[in-house]
N, C-alpha and C positions, 0 to 999 in steps of 0.2 A: 800482298800488302803487309806492311809492318806498322805497328803502332806502339806507343810507349805507355807504360804505367809505372813511372818511376816511383821511388820511395815517397810515399804520400805525406804531405804536410798539410796544415790547415788551408793554406792558399790553394794548393792543388786539389783540395776537396770541393772547392767552390768554382763555379763557372765564372770566368773573368769577364764575360759579356753581361750576364744578368745579375751577377754577384750573389747568387743563391746556390743552395745545395744542388748538385747535378740532377737533371732529369734526362734519362736516356743518354748517358755520357758516351761520347765518341772520342777517338784519339786521332790526331793528324799525324802524317808521316814525320813531321818535325818534333813530335813528342809532347804535344800539348793537348789538354782535355777540355771539352766544351759540351754543353747541352746540345743534343742533335738539332733541335729547332733553332737554337741561337746561332750556331755556326752556319746552318743552312741559309738562314735569312741574311747573315753577314756576307755570305759568299754569293749573294745575288748580283753577279756582274764583276766581282773582283775577288779572285781566289788567292787571298793572302792570309797567312796566320795572323790573328789579331795581336798575338803576344810577341812574336819574333819577326813578323813581316816577311816570313819566307814565302816566296812566290811559287805557285804551282801552275805550270803551263797547262797541265791536264788536271781537271778537277778530280781530286782523290775520291775514291769510293769509301764511304764511311760506314763502319760497323760499330754497333753498340757494344761497349766493353761491359760484359755481363758481370764481371767481378766487382768493378767500381759501382755499377748500378745496384747490385745487392747491398753493398756497404752503405750507399747513399740512402736507399730505401729504409734500411734498418735504423740508421742514424736519425732520419727524418721522423720516423715513428717514435723513437725514444725521446727526441727533443719535444715533440708535440705533447707526449704524455707528461713530461716533466713541466712543461709550460702550463698545461691545464691544471696540474696538481698545485703548482705554486700560485697560480692565479686564484684558485679556489681558497687556498690558505689565506691569501691577502684579504679576500672579501670577508671571511669568517673572523679574522683577527680585528676587524674594525666595524663592529655592528653599527648600523644607523648611517653609515657613510656609503653612498652609492656613487661610484666613480663614473664620470662621463665617458662616452664612447671614445672620444679623442684621447683621454688620459689612459684608458684601458688599452687602446691600440698602441700608444707610445710605450707603455710599460711592457706590453707583450713583445714588442719589437726589441726593446732593450734586453728583456729576459732571454729572448731567442738568441740574441747576439752573445750574451753572457754564457748561456748554455753551450753555444757552439764553441766558444773559446775554451771553456773549462772541461768539456767532456769529449771533444772531437778526438784528441790524441788517444784517450782511453778506449773510445769506441773503435777507432781504427786498429789499435794494437790488439784488442780482443778479437776483432774479426779476422785479422791477419793470422793470429795464432790458431784460430779454428781452421782457416783456409790451409795453413801449412800442415796441420795434422791431417787434414783431408787428403792432400796430395801425397803425403808421406806413405799412405797405405798402398801406393802404387810403386813402391821401391823395388828395384830390380838389381840383380847382381851384375856388375859391369867389370870387365877386365880389358886390358890393353892388347891390341893385336900387333905383335912385333913385325909382321910382314908389311904393315903400313907405316911404320915409324921411320922418320928421317934418320940417316946414319949417325948423326951426332947425339941422338937421344939415348939415354940409359934407362932401361926398364927393369923393374924388380922381377925376380923369378915368379912371384905370384901374380904379376900383371896388374898390381894395384898402385904402383908408384912410378913416376917419370920425372927426370930432370935432364938438363942439357949438359953434355960434356964439352971439352975444349977441342976435341978432334973427331973427325968422322971415322966410323968403323968401315971396314971393307965388306960391304954387304951387297948382295945381288940387287940390281936395279929392276926389280919386278914391277909390273904395271900398277900394283896396289900401293907402292911405296911413294911417299913424298920425297922429292929429290932436292928441293931448294929451301922449302919452309919447314921449320922445326915443329911439325904437326904429327899427331898419331890418332888413329881411330880406335874404337872399341871392337872387340870380337863380336859383340851382340848387335843385331839390327832389329828394327821395329817397323812394321808396315800397317799397323792398326792399333787401336786401343790407347791406353795411357801408360806412361812409365815415368819413373823418377829416380834420380841418384844424387849423391852428395859428394863434394870434393873439398878437401882441406887446402886452403891457399895461404895460410898464415906465413908471414915474414917474406913473401915474395914481392918483387918490384915489378914483375911482368907476368901475365898469364892470359890465356884465351880459354873460354869454355862455351860449350853449346852442343848443337847437333848439326850434322852435315848430311846432305843427300848422297846416295850411293854413287851417282853419276858425276860427282865433282871432278874437276881437273886436279891432278896430283903432281903435275910436273911444271917446273919453272915458277915464275911469279904468279901469285894467286890473289885475287880480289875477294875479300871477305864481305859478302852481302847476301841477303835473301835471293836476289836475282841470280847469283852464282851458286846457290845451293847451301849457304851457311846462315844459320840463325845463332848468333853468339854475342856475348859481351866480353870485354877485355879490360885489363889493367895496364897502364903505361906510366912510367916515371914515378912509381911507388904509390901515387895517390890520384891518378887521373883515370877515371872509369868511363868507358864508352859502350854504347850499344851499336853494333855494326849494322845499322839500318841504312836506308837510302833517303837522304844523306845520313852519315853517322850522327849519333845523338850523344852529347856530353852528359853524363849522369852526375847529379849532385846527391851524394850519400851522406847521411849523418854520421855513420860509422864505417870503418873499413872492415869489410866482411872477412872472417877467418874461415868460415865454412859456407860454401855456396851450394844451394840445392837447385837442380834443373828438372823441370816438369814439362812433359809434352802430352798434349791431347791430340792425337793424330786426326781424328774425325772433326774435332772442333777447330783445327788449324791454329793451335795455341802453343807457344813456347814461353814459359815463365821462369824467371830466375829469382831466388830467394836468398836473403841473408839469414841463415838458419838460426844462429844464436840470438839474433835480434828479432826473429820472427817477422821479418820485414820483406815486402815485395820490392825487388830492385828494378825489374823491367819485364815487360811482356811484349812479344810479337803476337799480334792477333790477326785474324782473317787470312791466315796462310792457307795455301792450297798444296797439300802433300799428295804426290802421286808415285813416289819412289820410296824405297827403303831409307830409313833414317838411322844414322850411326852416331852415338855419343862421340864428341870431338874434344881434343885436349891439345894445348900447347903450353909448356912451362916457360916459354920465352928464352931468348938468348941470355948469356951470362951477365950482360950489362956491366962489363968491366970488373967482374968479380962480385958485384952487389947481389946478383941473382943466382950465383953459382951455388951448387950443393944444397939448394933449397928445392924440395920436391913438391909436385902436385900429388896428393894422396887421395885415392878414391876410397871413400868410406865403405866398409863392408855392409852388406844388406842385413837389416835387423828385422826379424819377424816378431811381432808382439802378439801374444795370445793372452787374453784376459779371462779370468774367472772371478768369483765373487770376492775373494779376500786377499790375493797374494801375488807374489812375484818371486821367481828365481832366475838368475842370470847364468847362461851357459851351463845349465843343468846343476848349478850350485844354488841351494836355497838362499834367498834373500829375505823372504817372509814366509808365506804359506803356500801359495798356489800358482799365480801367473808367472810366466817366464819369457825371457828374451832368448832366441836362438840365433847364433851367429853362423 
């Protein structure tokens, strides 16, 4: 099962059925989020998405999105604390005036709405920054496997860059190689735990990124979907972003990512994509069931009439961060006194 957690906005942080902050948020295959109780009651006899009216012939199995749930819980707590503090200040500022219950309730509702509008974006951004830092600790070193690369792809000697050439090279058609689609897999595979890597996608008009199952078909035309062993997002026509779910989900992003982070939790069944510079979550596949090795997957896209030529996908080098009390030095060159980055 795949589910969406697209770049969160104020509207997406609220359940569109009860119009309140999410409680036990779940995601539908069409990419919309609801309180679990709300959507369960709504689906009592008619399994359609309340937002887009997508009809599900088989009732989807719903999984609580733990990441959105944590954000909702933290925001709810913060809003309640601020509402309580502001309400107390109002009572103290006007001694002798005792507001009626109706007035107090109305003011608190208005205050809650105001707090939601004013602080939601900051709360989400802060939580996403913390979440991104958390997943970045699982960074791994990823290099491209030339034995899997389509013959038109050009790989750098260090296995960190790939772009698409105009002609196919004369390469052996081994079983691992993609023969029709301009794809390439990483040398590294993962069958447990968590891993994370980042890819520079700046200036490209097309690309695909994600992870693929070891047993995928590599010959002929390929369907990109979780059912076929691919968990990925893609860019088309310079500004059209999609998650290759079932069915595909069009993503509405506030910014065009220049660096994309990919995080996988094998046991949790989670594949998440991040806009690294904006510290924003782009999309998550949740509730996945992994039983095979997973390989990082890349496609720089075809040349797009020259618009996408000579523009590479660049896999960022793994950065180890070691903290001590006072300092930083980079690549063994002192920057301050003591902590350092190793490349």
